[in-house]
C-alpha positions, 0 to 999 in steps of 0.5 A: 368534660364531656360529662360536664358539658352535659351537665351544663346542658341540662340547666337549659331544661324548659328553657330551649324548646323547640331547640336542643339542650346545648352545653360546652366546655373549653379546655385550654392546651394544658388541660385547664377549663377556661370557658363554660357555656349554656344554651338558653333560647331567649338569649340567642348566643350558643353555648359554644359561642359563650364558652369561647367568649369567657375563654378568649385567647386561651381557647387558641390550641384548645379542646371544646367539648360540646353535648351536641354536634355544632351547627354550620348553618345560618339560623338565628346565629351564625354558625358555631363551627365558624366560631370554634375555627376562628378561635383556634380550637384544635379539637372538639369532642362531641357524643353525637351528631344533631339529628336536625337534617340541616345540622346532621354531620355537616357541622363535623365535616366542616370542622374536620375540613378546617383541620380540627380533630373531632372525637365522637361517641363518648358518653353517646347514649347519655347524650341521646337520652338528654336530648331525647325530645328534640331527637324525637322531634326531628327522627319521628317527625312529631312531639315526643310523647311521654305518658305518666300515670299514678296507679295502686299496686294492683294497677288501678287509678282510681275507685271508680270512673266518676271518682277522683282519687289522689293515689300519690304522696307528696314526694311523688307530687313534687316529682310530677311538677318536675315532669311537667316542667320538662314538657311543652304540653300537658294532655288529658282526656275529656273525662279525666277533666271533668271528674278530677277538675285539675289545673294542669299547670307547672308548680315547679317553681322553675324557669320555663320559656313558654307556659305549659299548654293544656290539651284536653281530647274531648269529643263529647265536650264533657269539660265544664265551663265552671271548671278550673281549666276553663275558668283559667283558660285566658291566663294559660294556653288550653286547647280542646280537640274536639268534633262535637256540634254542640255550638252552644257550649263551644261559644261558652268555651271560646268566650272563656279563652278556650282554643277549640281545635275541630278535629276528631280527638280519637285521631292522635296522629292529627292531634300531635301534627297539630301540636308540632305545628305549634312548635310543641316539641313534648307532651306529657300524657296524664291519662286517664285509662282510655287516653293511655290505652289509645296512645299505646295501641297507636304505638305513640309513646316514647316513654312511660312513667308509672308512680305506683302507690303501696295501695290495693284498690280491687273491685270491678268498677276501678278503672285500670291504668292502661285501657283499650283493646289491649295486646291480645297476645303476648307477642303484641305486649308493649315491653319496656327497656332501660327501666329505672326504679326510684323509691319516692317516699312510700311510692315508687316511680318506675320509668322505661322505654316501650318496645312494641314488638320484635320489629320495633 
């Protein structure tokens, strides 16, 4: 039933940020499922309460399977621990604590003090992975950063730095839209914005709570006023981080609806601080080479996805996927753990989590 609670929680992807994904299953004392709930931010009511409303009196003496620790404080709603206790739940099975300091451990403690048996640790890795964005948000105090790059088999992302090159097949392109749907913001560098002229939108067709925020790091203000990003800025939130003093161009961008954030776009910590201030829980970084290298060198990457096409581009001018100064030594190289490889049409999607050095 814990797995079922995780499956229910996943239905909230794109609809809960900056809150966590939560699902709940209520099982009566005879072992029958009598209630299920999924948390959606706009619906306000939490998954536990929805499941209890469905179960009604059948919840008394039963077990609640919840994907994340129930909260014991007053926030947008009354405490879920209170609802579980009042409904007569005798046992709560939950894989992990909530990383939010307002909740962490307190929900379990309140339940135990009220005589409710609490079982933890079942499917804890899966539960933490499901809420990885929420966990990083609280544990590291910044948005979750997922670096995604499409590249050739020899690690090139384009024929050269001035040419837009589509490398991935249709199956991979569909997957990219799914990744965008999972995140609150999408980020590229100024050169990518100029050369590729992307729309940077979520075209998955799935429900989301807020529009995907487009972020461009562009100290040199390379973005063109006639670009798709600028021309659609009044419909889709578009932030340009830049310390440029080009007042004329800034005025054109502002008039088009672009928001200019006047900070050095190379200071990635400041960039992420600003995104956190806007309650953007996660950001999908889509390149290019310099931006990818900067995030890796700053150790500000939480997850990496490479979509590898069966192509060999070669050549001295073809930009590599990860730019910057590089690791320098094998000891400083970024290593990946929990690697997952999935075939997408003719391409391969390779995803992993970084280990920057032995101390990380």
